[in-house]
VOKOL-27782 format. One line per field, with one value per residue: residue number from 1; residue in one letter; x, y, z of N, C-alpha, C in turn. Coordinates in pm, 1 decimal. Each point is the difference from the previous one (the first is absolute). Example, Ala and Ser with C-alpha at 12.3 -4.5 7.8 and 13.67 -1.06 7.14 Angstrom:
2
pos	(1 / 2)
code	(A / S)
nx	(1319.0 / -35.0)
ny	(-569.0 / 105.0)
nz	(780.0 / -72.0)
cax	(-89.0 / 82.0)
cay	(119.0 / 119.0)
caz	(0.0 / 6.0)
cx	(90.0 / -77.0)
cy	(120.0 / 109.0)
cz	(0.0 / 73.0)
// end
This chain:
125
pos	(1 / 2 / 3 / 4 / 5 / 6 / 7 / 8 / 9 / 10 / 11 / 12 / 13 / 14 / 15 / 16 / 17 / 18 / 19 / 20 / 21 / 22 / 23 / 24 / 25 / 26 / 27 / 28 / 29 / 30 / 31 / 32 / 33 / 34 / 35 / 36 / 37 / 38 / 39 / 40 / 41 / 42 / 43 / 44 / 45 / 46 / 47 / 48 / 49 / 50 / 51 / 52 / 53 / 54 / 55 / 56 / 57 / 58 / 59 / 60 / 61 / 62 / 63 / 64 / 65 / 66 / 67 / 68 / 69 / 70 / 71 / 72 / 73 / 74 / 75 / 76 / 77 / 78 / 79 / 80 / 81 / 82 / 83 / 84 / 85 / 86 / 87 / 88 / 89 / 90 / 91 / 92 / 93 / 94 / 95 / 96 / 97 / 98 / 99 / 100 / 101 / 102 / 103 / 104 / 105 / 106 / 107 / 108 / 109 / 110 / 111 / 112 / 113 / 114 / 115 / 116 / 117 / 118 / 119 / 120 / 121 / 122 / 123 / 124 / 125)
code	(M / H / M / T / R / R / L / T / C / A / A / I / A / V / A / G / T / A / L / F / M / T / S / G / L / A / H / H / G / W / D / W / A / E / G / E / T / F / E / L / T / G / V / I / I / A / A / Q / L / G / N / P / H / G / L / L / T / V / S / A / N / N / E / K / W / T / V / E / V / G / Q / P / W / R / N / E / R / A / G / L / K / D / A / M / L / V / K / G / V / E / A / T / F / Q / G / H / R / A / K / D / K / G / K / R / V / M / K / A / E / R / V / I / I / K / G / K / L / Y / N / L / Y / P / D / R / D)
nx	(-849.3 / -83.5 / 24.4 / 44.5 / -50.3 / -76.8 / 8.7 / -30.3 / -118.6 / -64.6 / 0.6 / -56.2 / -86.7 / -3.9 / -0.5 / -113.5 / -41.8 / 15.5 / -78.6 / -80.4 / -16.4 / -24.4 / -116.4 / -35.2 / -35.3 / -4.0 / -108.4 / -72.0 / 16.9 / 15.1 / -80.1 / -35.5 / 59.9 / 117.8 / 70.3 / 69.4 / 57.4 / -48.5 / 125.1 / -11.1 / 94.6 / -71.2 / -7.6 / -106.7 / -46.4 / -104.2 / -101.0 / -59.0 / -46.6 / -48.3 / -145.3 / 14.6 / 129.9 / 84.7 / 50.5 / 150.4 / 37.6 / 75.9 / 122.3 / 38.1 / 116.5 / -2.7 / -80.5 / -51.5 / -40.3 / -72.5 / -22.4 / -73.0 / -45.9 / -17.4 / -149.4 / -82.5 / -75.9 / 1.3 / -8.3 / -156.9 / -67.2 / 82.9 / -121.8 / -37.5 / 60.1 / -139.4 / -11.7 / 26.0 / -68.5 / 80.6 / 27.2 / 117.3 / -69.3 / 114.9 / -44.0 / 18.6 / -21.3 / -68.0 / -35.2 / -79.7 / 91.4 / -62.7 / -49.9 / -85.2 / 133.2 / -56.3 / -92.0 / 24.8 / -35.2 / -7.9 / -52.4 / -45.4 / 86.0 / 123.3 / -27.4 / 145.6 / -56.1 / 120.4 / 71.9 / -115.8 / -37.0 / -68.1 / -12.3 / -55.0 / 42.2 / -7.7 / -106.7 / 94.7 / 33.7)
ny	(-1237.3 / -137.6 / 60.2 / 137.0 / -64.3 / -48.8 / 112.1 / 104.6 / -78.3 / -50.1 / 110.5 / 26.3 / -100.5 / 26.3 / 85.9 / -43.9 / -56.9 / 106.4 / 73.4 / -48.1 / -54.0 / 117.6 / 42.5 / -138.2 / 29.0 / 150.7 / -63.6 / -65.8 / 91.1 / 33.7 / 122.1 / -5.8 / -114.6 / 30.4 / 10.6 / 40.1 / -114.0 / 17.5 / 27.8 / -37.2 / -12.9 / -33.9 / 65.2 / -87.2 / 142.5 / -35.3 / -16.4 / 35.1 / -153.2 / -53.4 / 39.0 / 52.2 / 53.2 / -77.5 / 81.0 / -30.6 / 29.0 / 66.4 / -46.0 / 40.6 / -8.7 / -60.1 / -87.7 / 35.6 / -137.6 / 18.7 / -151.5 / 15.3 / -108.0 / -135.8 / -1.8 / -14.0 / -19.9 / 113.3 / 51.1 / -42.1 / 17.0 / 82.2 / -95.0 / 126.8 / -8.5 / 80.6 / -83.7 / 12.3 / 92.2 / -68.6 / 59.1 / 22.4 / -52.3 / -62.8 / 125.8 / -28.5 / 130.1 / -51.3 / 119.3 / 113.2 / 85.4 / 110.7 / 14.5 / 69.9 / 88.5 / 122.9 / -93.6 / -58.3 / -13.5 / -164.9 / -38.0 / -118.5 / -49.1 / -65.8 / -117.4 / -24.6 / -130.3 / 33.3 / 70.3 / 24.8 / -5.9 / 113.0 / -117.8 / 138.0 / 69.4 / -148.4 / 77.2 / 34.5 / -119.1)
nz	(-6251.5 / -7.2 / -135.1 / 49.7 / 110.0 / -120.0 / -127.2 / 65.2 / 49.5 / -125.0 / -40.3 / 123.8 / -37.4 / -81.9 / 16.5 / 97.4 / -94.7 / -77.6 / 75.6 / 31.7 / -85.3 / 17.8 / 144.7 / -41.5 / -154.4 / 32.6 / 98.7 / -118.5 / -73.4 / -87.1 / -41.5 / 156.7 / -8.2 / 25.9 / -111.2 / 63.0 / 7.0 / 120.4 / 68.7 / 78.3 / 68.5 / 66.7 / 108.1 / 65.0 / -9.5 / -175.3 / 2.6 / -91.9 / -7.4 / -155.7 / -54.3 / -121.5 / 70.5 / 2.7 / 130.4 / -26.9 / 130.8 / -74.1 / 64.0 / -80.2 / 23.3 / 94.0 / -63.0 / 22.4 / -20.3 / -109.0 / -16.2 / -100.5 / 85.5 / -46.5 / -61.0 / 75.2 / -59.5 / -30.2 / 103.5 / 56.3 / -134.2 / 10.0 / 71.6 / 5.5 / 159.0 / 44.6 / 72.1 / -174.1 / 9.4 / 64.3 / 105.9 / -39.8 / -77.4 / -38.2 / -87.9 / -172.9 / -61.4 / -87.3 / -64.7 / 26.9 / 11.7 / 95.7 / -136.2 / 68.9 / -20.2 / 56.4 / -45.7 / 109.2 / -107.5 / 2.0 / -86.6 / 85.5 / -85.6 / 2.5 / 99.6 / 66.6 / 77.7 / 80.6 / -129.5 / 15.8 / -145.4 / 35.5 / -115.8 / 45.7 / -100.5 / 11.2 / -47.4 / 101.7 / 11.1)
cax	(56.7 / -16.3 / 106.9 / 133.8 / 24.1 / 41.1 / 146.5 / 88.6 / 31.7 / 125.3 / 106.1 / 77.2 / 48.3 / 105.0 / 93.6 / 43.3 / 42.2 / 123.5 / 108.7 / 10.8 / 107.0 / 133.0 / 111.4 / 36.5 / 119.4 / 98.9 / 96.3 / 65.1 / 71.6 / 180.5 / 33.1 / 134.1 / 104.2 / 87.3 / -22.8 / 171.0 / 0.6 / 86.3 / 9.6 / -22.1 / -1.7 / -31.5 / -76.7 / -133.1 / -15.7 / -144.0 / -73.9 / -163.7 / -51.4 / -115.6 / -44.2 / -15.8 / 114.9 / 100.5 / 103.4 / 79.9 / 82.9 / 158.8 / 112.0 / 93.3 / 88.7 / -38.6 / -136.4 / -162.0 / -64.4 / -146.0 / 1.0 / -99.4 / 1.4 / -74.0 / -135.8 / 28.7 / -22.3 / 138.4 / 89.9 / -38.8 / 23.3 / 149.2 / 95.1 / 46.6 / -79.6 / 37.1 / 87.3 / 162.2 / 27.9 / -0.6 / 46.8 / 158.9 / 10.2 / 78.2 / -47.6 / -6.4 / -122.3 / 30.0 / -96.0 / -40.3 / 30.9 / -106.3 / 52.5 / 55.2 / 134.1 / -36.5 / -53.8 / 30.7 / -99.1 / -19.8 / -70.4 / 128.5 / -65.1 / 80.2 / 119.6 / 65.9 / 61.5 / 73.5 / 32.3 / -108.1 / -64.2 / -135.2 / -85.2 / -118.0 / -31.5 / 88.3 / -33.4 / 54.9 / 137.8)
cay	(-6.9 / -135.2 / -54.1 / 73.9 / -17.5 / -126.3 / -30.3 / 56.6 / -120.4 / -68.6 / 85.4 / -6.9 / -184.0 / -39.4 / 97.3 / -55.3 / -160.8 / 37.3 / 60.8 / -126.9 / -28.2 / 88.8 / -19.8 / -113.6 / 6.8 / 82.3 / -84.1 / -192.1 / -2.2 / 32.7 / 124.7 / 64.7 / -57.8 / -25.2 / -114.7 / -85.2 / -122.4 / 45.7 / -104.6 / 71.6 / -111.3 / 35.5 / -62.2 / 28.1 / 24.0 / 40.9 / -69.2 / -7.5 / -72.9 / 2.2 / 87.3 / -35.8 / -87.1 / 2.8 / 103.4 / 6.7 / 122.9 / -88.5 / 96.2 / -1.3 / 67.6 / 150.2 / 99.9 / -81.5 / 1.7 / -123.5 / -68.9 / 2.1 / -129.5 / -41.7 / -28.6 / -150.8 / -104.3 / -21.4 / -30.2 / -157.5 / -93.3 / -3.4 / -44.6 / 79.0 / -34.2 / 91.0 / -43.4 / 22.7 / 161.0 / 54.5 / 108.5 / -81.1 / -71.8 / 33.6 / -88.8 / 63.2 / 21.7 / 56.5 / 39.8 / 87.0 / 120.2 / 89.1 / 120.2 / 98.4 / -48.4 / 21.6 / -81.6 / -146.4 / -65.2 / -46.1 / -119.9 / -127.9 / -90.6 / -71.5 / 17.1 / -91.4 / 6.9 / -101.7 / -63.8 / -31.2 / 110.1 / 2.3 / 129.6 / 11.4 / 55.8 / -76.2 / 35.0 / 175.9 / -71.9)
caz	(128.6 / 56.6 / -85.4 / 10.2 / 95.4 / -8.3 / -70.3 / 88.9 / 112.3 / -102.6 / 27.1 / 115.3 / -16.7 / -73.1 / 65.0 / 99.2 / -15.5 / -80.3 / 118.6 / 83.6 / -113.3 / -5.0 / 96.3 / 39.7 / -93.1 / 29.1 / 134.5 / 19.6 / -144.3 / 47.5 / -5.8 / 106.9 / 21.7 / -105.4 / -113.4 / -16.0 / 99.3 / 117.1 / 114.9 / 124.0 / 103.0 / 124.5 / 120.0 / -22.5 / 145.9 / 53.0 / -84.8 / -1.3 / -132.1 / -19.5 / -94.6 / -150.6 / -59.2 / 152.1 / -26.9 / 43.7 / 11.6 / 4.3 / -30.3 / -138.1 / -54.7 / 92.9 / -33.6 / -3.0 / -163.0 / -7.5 / -22.9 / -31.2 / -43.5 / -32.6 / 48.2 / 69.6 / -121.9 / -84.2 / 82.6 / 45.9 / -88.8 / 17.7 / 131.2 / 96.5 / 81.4 / 59.0 / 90.4 / -27.0 / -36.2 / 123.4 / 38.4 / -15.0 / -115.7 / -115.5 / -110.1 / -96.3 / -86.2 / -114.7 / -72.0 / -64.9 / 116.8 / -13.1 / -68.8 / 113.0 / 79.3 / 113.5 / 52.7 / 2.3 / 24.8 / -100.6 / -21.6 / -23.2 / -109.1 / 78.5 / 112.3 / -4.4 / 133.0 / 9.7 / -106.1 / -43.1 / -66.9 / 36.6 / -101.4 / 15.2 / -127.7 / -116.7 / -128.8 / -62.2 / -34.0)
cx	(57.0 / 157.3 / 81.3 / -1.3 / 76.4 / 161.1 / 101.1 / 49.6 / 112.2 / 151.7 / 55.4 / 69.8 / 131.1 / 124.3 / 77.1 / 85.4 / 117.9 / 120.2 / 67.6 / 108.1 / 165.2 / 66.3 / 36.2 / 103.6 / 149.0 / 80.0 / 53.2 / 96.6 / 196.0 / 6.1 / 90.5 / 118.6 / 97.1 / -27.2 / 135.9 / -48.2 / 89.2 / 10.7 / 26.1 / 49.8 / 22.5 / -61.7 / -125.5 / -14.7 / -159.6 / -71.9 / -139.5 / -47.7 / -125.2 / -80.7 / 21.7 / 136.9 / 103.7 / 74.4 / 80.9 / 121.2 / 141.0 / 103.2 / 92.4 / 100.4 / -26.8 / -134.2 / -107.2 / -74.4 / -164.5 / -9.6 / -130.6 / -18.7 / -154.2 / -134.4 / 3.2 / 20.9 / 131.8 / 165.3 / 37.6 / 96.0 / 104.9 / 107.8 / 29.0 / -95.3 / -2.1 / 134.8 / 158.1 / -21.9 / -42.0 / 133.0 / 136.0 / 10.6 / 68.5 / -34.5 / 63.4 / -130.2 / 40.0 / -110.1 / 13.0 / 2.0 / -71.3 / 91.5 / 67.6 / 104.3 / -25.6 / -66.2 / 48.4 / -97.3 / -5.4 / -84.9 / 89.1 / -107.5 / 42.1 / 59.6 / 45.1 / 40.9 / 79.9 / -3.2 / -126.4 / -82.5 / -178.0 / -53.9 / -99.1 / -77.3 / 37.1 / -70.1 / 54.8 / 141.7 / 23.7)
cy	(-111.8 / -73.2 / 53.5 / -40.8 / -169.3 / 7.5 / 65.2 / -110.6 / -98.9 / 77.4 / -26.3 / -115.0 / 0.5 / 117.4 / -44.4 / -156.1 / 54.1 / 16.6 / -124.5 / -98.9 / 26.5 / 11.7 / -105.2 / -66.0 / 69.2 / -77.3 / -85.2 / 22.9 / -9.6 / 94.8 / 69.0 / -55.5 / 6.4 / -129.4 / -89.2 / -89.6 / 102.9 / -150.3 / 55.3 / -136.2 / 77.9 / -81.6 / 23.6 / 80.3 / 30.8 / -106.3 / 25.5 / -53.8 / 4.1 / 65.6 / 128.8 / -74.2 / 44.7 / 125.8 / -27.2 / 94.6 / -107.1 / 129.1 / -56.9 / 106.1 / 173.3 / 63.2 / -82.6 / 47.1 / -48.6 / -52.8 / -84.3 / -186.9 / 7.1 / -30.1 / -133.2 / -104.5 / -18.3 / -22.8 / -183.6 / -25.4 / 22.2 / -61.5 / 88.6 / 30.1 / 120.6 / -22.5 / 2.5 / 145.0 / 70.6 / 114.4 / -103.5 / -53.6 / 103.2 / -39.3 / 118.0 / 6.8 / 25.4 / 42.4 / 147.0 / 133.5 / 103.0 / 114.9 / 96.9 / -78.5 / 29.3 / -79.2 / -139.8 / -114.9 / -111.8 / -119.8 / -86.4 / -98.0 / -140.1 / 50.3 / -105.5 / -1.5 / -153.3 / -80.3 / -56.5 / 67.8 / -43.8 / 131.9 / 46.7 / 4.6 / -88.6 / 51.9 / 109.3 / -26.8 / 69.6)
cz	(37.9 / -47.4 / 44.2 / 133.0 / 8.8 / -29.0 / 138.0 / 94.2 / -94.2 / 24.2 / 99.2 / 74.3 / -82.1 / 57.9 / 119.8 / -12.6 / -72.9 / 129.1 / 91.1 / -79.5 / -33.9 / 88.6 / 45.4 / -58.5 / 49.1 / 122.5 / -7.1 / -153.8 / 11.9 / -75.4 / 8.0 / -24.1 / -173.6 / -86.2 / 39.6 / 154.7 / 118.7 / 113.4 / 122.9 / 117.4 / 176.8 / 108.4 / -4.6 / 170.3 / 92.0 / -97.9 / 6.9 / -84.8 / 51.6 / -125.5 / 32.0 / 18.0 / 159.8 / -42.8 / 114.4 / 53.7 / 0.2 / 13.9 / -5.5 / 4.8 / 111.6 / -41.9 / 17.1 / -120.1 / 59.8 / -87.5 / -62.9 / -91.6 / -58.3 / 100.6 / 97.8 / -96.6 / -77.6 / 73.3 / 6.6 / -131.6 / -44.0 / 122.9 / 101.2 / 65.7 / 118.4 / 128.2 / -21.4 / -11.1 / 158.5 / 53.1 / 22.6 / -93.9 / -88.5 / -174.1 / -97.6 / -58.4 / -136.1 / -75.3 / -32.6 / 104.9 / -91.3 / -97.6 / 85.1 / 85.2 / 128.1 / 89.7 / 12.8 / 13.6 / -137.8 / -48.2 / -26.2 / -91.8 / 64.8 / 152.6 / 23.5 / 163.1 / 24.9 / -136.5 / -69.1 / -40.1 / -30.3 / -133.1 / 5.5 / -126.0 / -113.2 / -142.7 / -25.4 / -20.2 / -175.5)
// end
């Protein structure tokens, strides 16, 4: 019985770890996005910056979009500062939009502000 209890505890621990890892990958992965590059130019109307990544609300072509930018360390590494991602700033975002066309959501790989390129994911070029 002692061995059975140990095996049960081990199985629960493995299942819990697998569930935790899968949910993290699902959120931070790229599976929800199209493979083709998408570009969006608009004006930032709201910003929520920080971990696990920043979210911008962008007005483009009379539509509101949610643009996911990088984690604070990723943005900083690219030279993109929080003060640049504020209400009223016009920017172009290059990356991948949601596979579900009903959602106006995209994950930005690159951000262009005033003609300057900020490459958030240089390893994905």
